MARBA-3410 file (N, C-alpha, C, O; in Angstrom, 1 decimal):
188
68.4,-3.9,83.2,67.6,-4.5,82.2,66.2,-3.9,82.2,65.7,-3.5,81.2 ~ 65.5,-3.9,83.4,64.1,-3.4,83.4,64.1,-2.0,83.0,63.1,-1.5,82.3 ~ 65.1,-1.2,83.3,65.1,0.2,83.0,65.2,0.4,81.4,64.6,1.2,80.9 ~ 65.9,-0.5,80.8,66.1,-0.5,79.3,64.7,-0.8,78.7,64.4,-0.2,77.6 ~ 64.0,-1.8,79.2,62.6,-2.1,78.7,61.7,-1.0,78.8,60.8,-0.8,77.9
61.7,-0.2,79.8,60.9,0.9,80.0,61.2,2.0,79.0,60.2,2.6,78.4 ~ 62.4,2.2,78.7,62.8,3.2,77.7,62.4,2.8,76.3,61.8,3.6,75.6 ~ 62.5,1.5,76.0,62.1,1.0,74.7,60.6,1.2,74.6,60.1,1.6,73.5 ~ 59.8,0.9,75.6,58.4,1.0,75.6,57.9,2.4,75.4,57.0,2.7,74.6 ~ 58.6,3.4,76.1,58.3,4.8,76.0,58.6,5.3,74.6,57.8,6.0,74.0
59.7,4.8,74.0,60.0,5.2,72.6,59.0,4.7,71.6,58.6,5.4,70.7 ~ 58.6,3.4,71.8,57.6,2.8,70.9,56.3,3.6,71.0,55.6,3.9,70.0 ~ 55.8,3.9,72.2,54.6,4.6,72.4,54.7,6.0,71.8,53.7,6.5,71.1 ~ 55.8,6.7,71.9,56.0,8.0,71.3,56.0,7.9,69.8,55.4,8.8,69.1 ~ 56.6,6.9,69.2,56.6,6.7,67.8,55.2,6.5,67.3,54.8,7.0,66.2
54.5,5.6,68.0,53.1,5.4,67.6,52.2,6.6,67.7,51.4,6.9,66.8 ~ 52.4,7.4,68.7,51.7,8.7,68.9,52.1,9.6,67.8,51.2,10.3,67.2 ~ 53.3,9.7,67.4,53.8,10.6,66.3,53.2,10.2,65.0,52.8,11.0,64.2 ~ 53.1,8.9,64.7,52.5,8.4,63.5,51.0,8.7,63.4,50.5,9.1,62.4 ~ 50.3,8.6,64.5,48.9,8.9,64.6,48.7,10.4,64.4,47.8,10.8,63.6
49.5,11.2,65.0,49.4,12.7,64.9,49.7,13.1,63.5,49.1,14.0,63.0 ~ 50.7,12.5,62.8,51.0,12.9,61.5,49.9,12.5,60.5,49.6,13.3,59.6 ~ 49.3,11.4,60.7,48.1,11.0,59.9,47.0,12.0,60.1,46.3,12.4,59.1 ~ 46.7,12.4,61.3,45.7,13.3,61.6,45.9,14.7,61.0,45.0,15.3,60.4 ~ 47.1,15.2,61.0,47.5,16.5,60.5,47.5,16.4,58.9,47.3,17.5,58.3
47.7,15.3,58.3,47.8,15.2,56.9,46.5,15.4,56.2,46.4,15.7,55.0 ~ 45.4,15.3,57.0,44.0,15.6,56.4,43.5,14.4,55.7,42.3,14.4,55.2 ~ 44.2,13.3,55.6,43.7,12.1,54.9,42.9,11.3,55.9,43.3,11.1,57.0 ~ 41.7,10.9,55.4,40.9,10.0,56.3,41.6,8.7,56.6,42.3,8.2,55.7 ~ 41.5,8.2,57.7,42.1,6.9,58.0,41.4,5.8,57.1,40.3,5.9,56.8
42.2,4.8,56.8,41.7,3.7,56.0,40.9,2.8,56.8,41.4,2.2,57.8 ~ 39.6,2.7,56.5,38.8,1.8,57.3,38.4,0.6,56.4,38.0,0.7,55.2 ~ 38.4,-0.6,57.0,38.0,-1.8,56.2,36.5,-1.9,56.3,36.0,-1.8,57.4 ~ 35.9,-2.2,55.2,34.4,-2.4,55.3,34.0,-3.6,56.2,34.7,-4.6,56.2 ~ 33.0,-3.4,57.0,32.5,-4.5,57.8,31.6,-5.4,57.0,31.3,-6.6,57.4
31.0,-4.9,55.9,30.1,-5.6,55.2,30.3,-5.3,53.7,30.4,-4.1,53.3 ~ 30.4,-6.3,52.9,30.6,-6.0,51.4,29.3,-5.7,50.8,28.2,-6.1,51.2 ~ 29.4,-4.8,49.8,28.2,-4.4,49.0,27.6,-5.6,48.3,28.4,-6.5,47.9 ~ 26.3,-5.6,48.0,25.7,-6.7,47.3,26.3,-6.7,45.9,26.3,-5.7,45.2 ~ 26.7,-7.8,45.5,27.2,-8.0,44.1,26.2,-8.7,43.3,25.5,-9.6,43.7
26.2,-8.4,42.0,25.2,-9.1,41.1,25.6,-10.5,41.0,26.8,-10.9,41.0 ~ 24.6,-11.4,40.8,24.9,-12.8,40.5,24.6,-13.2,39.1,24.9,-14.3,38.7 ~ 24.0,-12.3,38.3,23.7,-12.5,36.9,23.4,-11.2,36.2,22.9,-10.3,36.8 ~ 23.7,-11.2,34.9,23.3,-10.1,34.1,23.0,-10.6,32.7,23.6,-11.7,32.3 ~ 22.2,-9.9,32.0,21.8,-10.3,30.6,21.7,-9.1,29.7,21.4,-8.0,30.2
21.9,-9.2,28.5,21.8,-8.1,27.5,20.8,-8.6,26.4,20.7,-9.7,26.1 ~ 20.1,-7.6,25.8,19.2,-7.8,24.8,18.1,-8.9,25.1,18.0,-9.9,24.5 ~ 17.4,-8.6,26.2,16.5,-9.6,26.8,15.1,-9.4,26.2,14.6,-8.2,26.2 ~ 14.5,-10.4,25.9,13.0,-10.5,25.6,12.5,-11.7,26.3,12.8,-12.8,26.0 ~ 11.7,-11.5,27.3,11.1,-12.6,28.1,9.6,-12.5,28.0,9.0,-11.5,28.3
9.0,-13.6,27.6,7.5,-13.8,27.5,7.1,-14.7,28.6,7.5,-15.9,28.6 ~ 6.2,-14.2,29.4,5.7,-15.1,30.5,4.3,-15.5,30.2,3.4,-14.6,29.9 ~ 4.0,-16.7,30.3,2.7,-17.3,29.9,1.8,-17.6,31.1,2.4,-17.8,32.2 ~ 0.5,-17.6,31.0,-0.3,-18.1,32.1,-0.5,-19.6,32.0,0.2,-20.2,31.2 ~ -1.3,-20.2,32.8,-1.5,-21.6,32.9,-2.1,-22.2,31.6,-1.9,-23.4,31.4
-2.8,-21.4,30.9,-3.4,-21.8,29.6,-2.5,-21.7,28.4,-2.8,-22.0,27.3 ~ -1.3,-21.1,28.7,-0.3,-20.9,27.6,-0.5,-19.7,26.8,0.1,-19.5,25.7 ~ -1.3,-18.7,27.3,-1.5,-17.4,26.7,-0.5,-16.4,27.3,-0.2,-16.5,28.5 ~ 0.0,-15.4,26.5,0.9,-14.4,27.1,0.2,-13.7,28.2,-0.9,-13.2,28.1 ~ 1.0,-13.5,29.3,0.5,-12.8,30.5,1.3,-11.5,30.6,0.8,-10.4,31.0
2.6,-11.6,30.3,3.5,-10.4,30.4,4.7,-10.6,29.5,5.2,-11.7,29.3 ~ 5.2,-9.5,29.0,6.4,-9.5,28.2,7.3,-8.4,28.7,6.9,-7.3,28.9 ~ 8.6,-8.8,28.8,9.6,-7.8,29.3,10.7,-7.7,28.2,11.3,-8.7,27.8 ~ 11.0,-6.5,27.8,12.1,-6.3,26.8,13.0,-5.2,27.4,12.5,-4.2,27.9 ~ 14.3,-5.5,27.4,15.3,-4.6,28.0,16.6,-4.8,27.3,17.0,-6.0,27.1
17.4,-3.8,27.1,18.7,-4.0,26.5,19.7,-4.5,27.6,20.7,-5.1,27.2 ~ 19.4,-4.3,28.9,20.3,-4.8,29.9,19.6,-5.0,31.2,18.8,-4.1,31.7 ~ 19.8,-6.1,31.9,19.3,-6.3,33.2,20.4,-6.9,34.1,21.2,-7.7,33.6 ~ 20.4,-6.6,35.4,21.4,-7.0,36.3,20.6,-7.6,37.5,19.7,-6.9,38.1 ~ 20.8,-8.8,37.9,20.1,-9.5,39.0,21.0,-9.6,40.2,22.2,-9.9,40.1
20.3,-9.3,41.4,21.0,-9.5,42.7,20.2,-10.5,43.5,19.0,-10.4,43.7 ~ 20.9,-11.5,44.0,20.3,-12.6,44.7,19.7,-12.0,46.0,18.7,-12.5,46.5 ~ 20.4,-11.0,46.6,19.9,-10.4,47.8,18.5,-9.8,47.6,18.4,-8.9,46.8 ~ 17.5,-10.3,48.2,16.1,-9.9,48.1,15.5,-10.1,46.6,14.5,-9.5,46.3 ~ 16.2,-10.9,45.8,15.7,-11.2,44.5,15.3,-10.0,43.7,14.1,-9.9,43.3
16.2,-9.1,43.5,15.9,-7.8,42.8,16.7,-7.8,41.5,17.7,-8.4,41.3 ~ 16.0,-7.1,40.5,16.6,-7.0,39.2,16.5,-5.5,38.8,15.5,-4.9,38.9 ~ 17.7,-5.0,38.3,17.7,-3.6,37.7,17.6,-3.7,36.2,18.4,-4.5,35.6 ~ 16.7,-3.0,35.6,16.5,-3.0,34.2,16.8,-1.6,33.6,16.4,-0.6,34.2 ~ 17.4,-1.6,32.5,17.7,-0.3,31.8,16.7,-0.3,30.6,16.6,-1.2,29.8
16.1,0.9,30.4,15.2,1.1,29.3,14.1,0.0,29.1,14.0,-0.5,28.0 ~ 13.5,-0.4,30.2,12.5,-1.5,30.1,11.3,-1.2,29.4,10.8,0.0,29.3 ~ 10.7,-2.2,28.7,9.4,-2.1,28.1,8.6,-3.3,28.6,9.0,-4.5,28.3 ~ 7.6,-3.0,29.4,6.8,-4.1,29.9,5.4,-4.1,29.3,4.8,-3.0,29.2 ~ 5.0,-5.2,28.8,3.7,-5.4,28.2,2.8,-6.3,29.1,3.2,-7.4,29.4
1.7,-5.7,29.6,0.8,-6.5,30.4,-0.4,-6.9,29.6,-1.2,-6.0,29.2 ~ -0.6,-8.2,29.3,-1.8,-8.7,28.6,-2.9,-8.9,29.6,-2.6,-9.3,30.7 ~ -4.1,-8.5,29.2,-5.2,-8.6,30.1,-6.4,-9.2,29.4,-6.3,-9.7,28.3 ~ -7.6,-9.2,30.1,-8.8,-9.8,29.5,-9.2,-9.1,28.2,-9.7,-9.7,27.2 ~ -8.9,-7.8,28.1,-9.2,-7.0,26.9,-8.2,-7.4,25.8,-7.1,-7.9,26.1
-8.6,-7.3,24.5,-7.6,-7.6,23.5,-6.4,-6.7,23.4,-5.4,-7.0,22.8 ~ -6.6,-5.5,24.0,-5.5,-4.5,24.0,-4.7,-4.5,25.2,-5.2,-4.3,26.3 ~ -3.4,-4.8,25.2,-2.5,-4.8,26.4,-2.1,-3.4,26.8,-2.3,-2.4,26.1 ~ -1.5,-3.3,28.0,-0.9,-2.1,28.5,0.5,-2.1,28.2,1.2,-3.2,28.4 ~ 1.1,-1.0,27.8,2.6,-0.9,27.6,3.1,0.1,28.5,2.6,1.2,28.7
4.2,-0.3,29.2,4.8,0.6,30.2,6.3,0.7,29.9,7.0,-0.3,29.7 ~ 6.8,1.9,29.7,8.2,2.1,29.4,8.8,3.2,30.4,8.1,4.0,31.0 ~ 10.1,3.2,30.6,10.8,4.2,31.4,12.3,4.1,31.1,12.7,3.2,30.3 ~ 13.1,5.0,31.7,14.5,4.8,31.5,15.1,3.7,32.4,16.0,3.0,32.0 ~ 14.5,3.5,33.6,15.0,2.5,34.5,13.8,1.9,35.2,12.8,2.4,35.3
14.1,0.7,35.8,13.1,0.0,36.6,13.9,-1.0,37.5,15.0,-1.4,37.2 ~ 13.2,-1.3,38.6,13.7,-2.3,39.6,12.6,-3.3,39.9,11.5,-2.9,40.3 ~ 12.8,-4.5,39.6,11.9,-5.6,39.9,12.2,-6.2,41.2,13.4,-6.6,41.4 ~ 11.2,-6.4,42.0,11.5,-7.0,43.3,10.7,-8.4,43.4,9.6,-8.5,42.8 ~ 11.3,-9.3,44.2,10.6,-10.6,44.4,10.2,-11.2,43.1,9.1,-11.6,42.8
11.2,-11.4,42.2,10.9,-11.8,40.9,10.4,-10.7,40.1,11.0,-9.7,39.8 ~ 9.1,-10.8,39.7,8.4,-9.7,39.0,7.1,-9.4,39.7,6.1,-9.0,39.1 ~ 7.0,-9.7,41.0,5.8,-9.4,41.8,5.5,-7.9,41.9,4.4,-7.4,41.9 ~ 6.6,-7.1,41.9,6.5,-5.6,42.0,7.6,-5.0,41.1,8.8,-5.4,41.2 ~ 7.2,-4.1,40.3,8.2,-3.4,39.4,8.1,-1.9,39.6,7.0,-1.3,39.4
9.2,-1.3,40.0,9.2,0.2,40.2,9.9,0.8,39.0,11.1,0.6,38.7 ~ 9.1,1.6,38.3,9.6,2.3,37.1,9.9,3.7,37.5,9.2,4.3,38.3 ~ 11.0,4.3,37.0,11.3,5.7,37.3,12.0,6.3,36.1,12.7,5.7,35.3 ~ 11.9,7.6,36.0,12.5,8.5,35.0,11.8,8.3,33.7,12.1,7.3,32.9 ~ 11.0,9.3,33.3,10.2,9.3,32.0,9.4,8.1,31.8,9.5,7.3,30.8
8.5,7.8,32.8,7.6,6.7,32.7,6.4,7.0,31.8,5.8,8.1,31.9 ~ 6.1,6.1,30.9,5.0,6.2,30.0,4.1,4.9,30.1,4.7,3.8,30.0 ~ 2.8,5.1,30.2,1.9,4.0,30.2,0.9,4.3,29.0,0.4,5.4,28.9 ~ 0.7,3.2,28.2,-0.2,3.4,27.1,-1.0,2.2,26.8,-0.6,1.0,27.0 ~ -2.3,2.4,26.4,-3.0,1.3,25.8,-4.0,1.8,24.8,-4.5,2.9,24.9
-4.1,1.1,23.7,-5.0,1.5,22.6,-6.5,1.3,23.0,-6.8,0.6,24.0 ~ -7.3,2.0,22.3,-8.8,1.9,22.6,-9.3,0.5,22.4,-8.8,-0.2,21.5 ~ -10.2,0.1,23.2,-10.9,-1.2,23.1,-12.4,-0.9,23.2,-12.8,0.2,23.2 ~ -13.2,-2.0,23.3,-14.6,-1.8,23.3,-15.1,-1.2,24.6,-16.3,-0.6,24.6 ~ -14.3,-1.1,25.6,-14.8,-0.5,26.9,-14.0,0.7,27.3,-14.5,1.5,28.1
-12.8,1.0,26.8,-12.0,2.1,27.2,-11.4,2.8,26.1,-11.1,2.2,25.0 ~ -11.3,4.1,26.2,-10.6,4.9,25.1,-9.1,4.7,25.2,-8.6,4.2,26.1 ~ -8.5,5.1,24.1,-7.0,5.1,24.1,-6.5,6.0,25.2,-7.1,7.1,25.4 ~ -5.5,5.5,25.9,-5.0,6.3,27.1,-3.5,6.3,27.1,-2.8,5.3,26.8 ~ -3.0,7.5,27.4,-1.5,7.7,27.5,-1.3,8.4,28.8,-2.0,9.5,29.1
-0.5,7.9,29.7,-0.2,8.5,31.0,1.3,8.7,31.1,2.1,7.8,30.8 ~ 1.7,9.9,31.5,3.2,10.1,31.7,3.4,10.6,33.2,2.6,11.3,33.7 ~ 4.5,10.1,33.8,4.8,10.4,35.2,6.3,10.2,35.4,7.0,9.7,34.5 ~ 6.8,10.5,36.6,8.2,10.3,36.9,8.5,9.0,37.6,9.6,8.5,37.6 ~ 7.5,8.4,38.2,7.6,7.2,39.0,6.3,6.4,39.0,5.3,7.0,39.1
6.4,5.1,38.9,5.3,4.2,38.9,5.6,2.9,39.5,6.7,2.3,39.2 ~ 4.7,2.3,40.3,4.9,1.0,40.8,3.8,0.1,40.2,2.6,0.4,40.3 ~ 4.2,-1.0,39.6,3.3,-1.9,38.9,3.4,-3.2,39.6,4.5,-3.7,39.9 ~ 2.2,-3.8,39.8,2.1,-5.2,40.4,1.5,-6.0,39.3,0.3,-6.2,39.1 ~ 2.4,-6.6,38.5,1.9,-7.4,37.3,1.0,-8.5,37.6,0.0,-8.7,36.8
1.1,-9.2,38.7,0.2,-10.3,39.0,-1.2,-9.8,39.4,-2.2,-10.5,39.1 ~ -1.2,-8.7,40.0,-2.5,-8.1,40.4,-3.1,-7.2,39.2,-4.3,-6.9,39.2 ~ -2.2,-6.9,38.3,-2.6,-6.0,37.1,-3.0,-4.7,37.6,-4.0,-4.1,37.2 ~ -2.2,-4.1,38.6,-2.5,-2.8,39.1,-1.2,-1.9,39.0,-0.1,-2.4,38.9 ~ -1.4,-0.6,39.0,-0.3,0.3,39.0,-0.7,1.5,39.8,-1.9,1.9,39.9
0.3,2.1,40.5,0.1,3.3,41.4,1.3,4.2,41.4,2.4,3.8,41.2 ~ 1.0,5.4,41.7,2.0,6.4,41.9,1.5,7.5,42.8,0.2,7.8,42.8 ~ 2.3,8.2,43.5,2.0,9.4,44.2,2.6,10.7,43.5,2.4,11.8,44.0 ~ 3.2,10.5,42.4,3.8,11.5,41.7,2.8,12.2,40.8,1.7,11.8,40.6 ~ 3.2,13.4,40.2,2.4,14.1,39.3,2.2,13.3,38.0,3.2,12.7,37.5
1.0,13.2,37.5,0.7,12.5,36.2,0.1,13.4,35.2,-0.6,14.4,35.6 ~ 0.2,13.1,34.0,-0.5,13.7,32.9,-1.2,12.5,32.1,-0.5,11.6,31.6 ~ -2.5,12.6,32.1,-3.3,11.6,31.4,-3.9,12.2,30.2,-4.6,13.2,30.3 ~ -3.8,11.5,29.0,-4.3,12.0,27.8,-5.2,11.0,27.2,-4.8,9.8,27.0 ~ -6.4,11.4,26.9,-7.4,10.6,26.2,-8.0,11.4,25.1,-7.8,12.6,25.1
-8.7,10.8,24.1,-9.3,11.7,23.1,-10.1,12.8,23.6,-11.0,12.6,24.5 ~ -9.8,14.0,23.2,-10.4,15.3,23.6,-10.2,15.8,25.0,-10.8,16.8,25.4 ~ -9.4,15.1,25.8,-9.1,15.6,27.2,-7.7,15.3,27.6,-7.1,14.3,27.3 ~ -7.2,16.3,28.4,-5.9,16.1,29.0,-6.1,16.4,30.5,-6.7,17.5,30.9 ~ -5.7,15.6,31.4,-5.8,15.7,32.8,-4.5,15.6,33.5,-3.7,14.8,33.2
-4.3,16.6,34.4,-3.1,16.5,35.3,-3.6,16.2,36.7,-4.6,16.8,37.1 ~ -2.9,15.4,37.4,-3.2,15.1,38.8,-2.0,14.7,39.6,-1.0,14.4,39.0 ~ -2.2,14.6,40.9,-1.1,14.1,41.8,-1.6,12.8,42.3,-2.5,12.7,43.1 ~ -0.9,11.7,41.9,-1.3,10.4,42.4,-2.3,9.7,41.5,-3.2,10.4,40.9 ~ -2.2,8.4,41.4,-3.1,7.6,40.6,-3.1,6.2,41.0,-2.0,5.7,41.5
-4.2,5.5,40.9,-4.3,4.1,41.0,-5.0,3.5,39.8,-6.1,4.0,39.5 ~ -4.4,2.6,39.1,-5.0,2.0,37.9,-5.2,0.5,38.1,-4.3,-0.2,38.4 ~ -6.4,0.1,37.7,-6.7,-1.4,37.6,-6.6,-1.7,36.1,-7.5,-1.3,35.3 ~ -5.5,-2.2,35.7,-5.2,-2.4,34.3,-6.1,-3.5,33.7,-6.3,-3.5,32.4 ~ -6.7,-4.4,34.5,-7.6,-5.4,33.9,-8.9,-4.8,33.5,-9.4,-5.1,32.4
-9.5,-3.9,34.3,-10.7,-3.3,34.0,-10.6,-2.0,33.2,-11.5,-1.5,32.5 ~ -9.4,-1.3,33.3,-9.2,-0.1,32.7,-9.6,1.1,33.6,-9.5,2.3,33.1 ~ -10.0,0.9,34.8,-10.4,1.9,35.7,-9.2,2.7,36.2,-8.2,2.0,36.7 ~ -9.2,4.0,36.2,-8.1,4.8,36.7,-8.7,5.8,37.7,-9.6,6.5,37.4 ~ -8.1,5.7,38.9,-8.5,6.6,40.0,-7.4,7.7,40.2,-6.3,7.4,40.5
-7.8,9.0,40.0,-6.9,10.1,40.2,-7.0,10.5,41.7,-8.1,10.6,42.2 ~ -5.9,10.7,42.4,-5.9,10.8,43.8,-6.1,12.3,44.3,-6.8,12.5,45.3 ~ -5.4,13.3,43.7,-5.6,14.6,44.2,-5.2,15.7,43.2,-4.5,15.3,42.2 ~ -5.5,16.9,43.5,-5.1,18.1,42.6,-5.4,17.8,41.2,-4.5,18.1,40.3 ~ -6.6,17.4,40.8,-6.9,17.0,39.5,-7.4,18.2,38.7,-8.3,19.0,39.2
-6.8,18.5,37.5,-7.2,19.6,36.6,-7.3,19.0,35.2,-6.4,18.4,34.8 ~ -8.4,19.3,34.6,-8.6,18.8,33.2,-8.8,19.9,32.2,-9.2,21.0,32.5 ~ -8.5,19.5,31.0,-8.7,20.5,29.9,-9.4,19.7,28.7,-8.9,18.7,28.2 ~ -10.6,20.2,28.4,-11.3,19.5,27.3,-11.0,20.2,26.0,-11.1,21.4,25.9 ~ -10.7,19.4,25.0,-10.4,19.9,23.7,-11.3,19.2,22.7,-11.0,18.0,22.4
-12.4,19.8,22.2,-13.3,19.1,21.3,-12.7,18.8,20.0,-11.7,19.4,19.5 ~ -13.2,17.7,19.4,-12.7,17.2,18.1,-13.1,18.3,17.1,-14.2,18.8,17.1 ~ -12.2,18.6,16.1,-12.5,19.5,15.1,-13.3,18.9,14.0,-13.7,19.6,13.0
END
């Protein structure tokens, strides 16, 4: 009887070894079960227009997007073709658009990427401004924006290219960080 159990054990080990060797030679990767599931969305909305007011009931921010997907993990939201309007002390707001954006911690930080455009009309203190870049981080509550990417800034009679920018959207001050080159085009 013990001899029979040894033979059965050897045959089982050989069969297991053969199965393992066959899987290895077939070139197919072994099936691994995930140890952690990917974050799944907990909400999504389509055709969204959200107007956020300040304590006095005046518009502070407006978000328009055809689609947003929210993830509870780290309170992040992915936006498609977002249009963000930041109202400030000046009568002219800032408009920010891109192909995609990700909002973190609610809307404390919004990362825009792919064909980012920032625009605001002229007001009593600042000329009309158009800025184009590939990536931009906006802090709506602080009313600031920054990027380390290449930017093109266009104002009446001037076009400036630079690498990196910091903008205080409340005051309209824009700081260009490096490699700044400008072209003056006088009005005809």
